[in-house]
C-alpha positions, 0 to 999 in steps of 0.5 A: 596520589601518584602518578601511576594512579592518576593515570588508571584513574584517566584512564578508567575515566575514559574507558568509563566514556568510551563507555557511555559512548557505545552504550547511546550508539546501542540504545539509538540503534534500539529505538530507530529499531523500533521505528523501522518496526512501527513503520513495518507495521502500518503499512501491513496496516493499509494492506487489507485497506488496499487489499479491499481497495483494489478488490470493489474497483473490478467488481465495479469495472466490471459492473460497468462493463455489464451494463456495455453489454445490456448497451448493446444488446437493448442496441442490436435488438432495436436494430432488429427491431428497425429492420423488420418494420424497414421490411414490413415496409417494403413489403407493402409496398 
């Protein structure tokens, strides 16, 4: 084998090594892309559950507010009844 042929063989091996390196980088990038897609899908899958959670929290707050309104209305009625009782006692005297 002559020097020119040996040089061509070495250059070919170098080119093949560079190709394999770039191919490996491509495979790594594709794997990272796949992992990112999996992560994105996971996030999207969580969204519905989070929406449900907040809808339920909103309903719970509405129920608490309704309960407080009823409690306030009951207190007003109790006050009105007590006032009427006191006024009736004052009229008796």
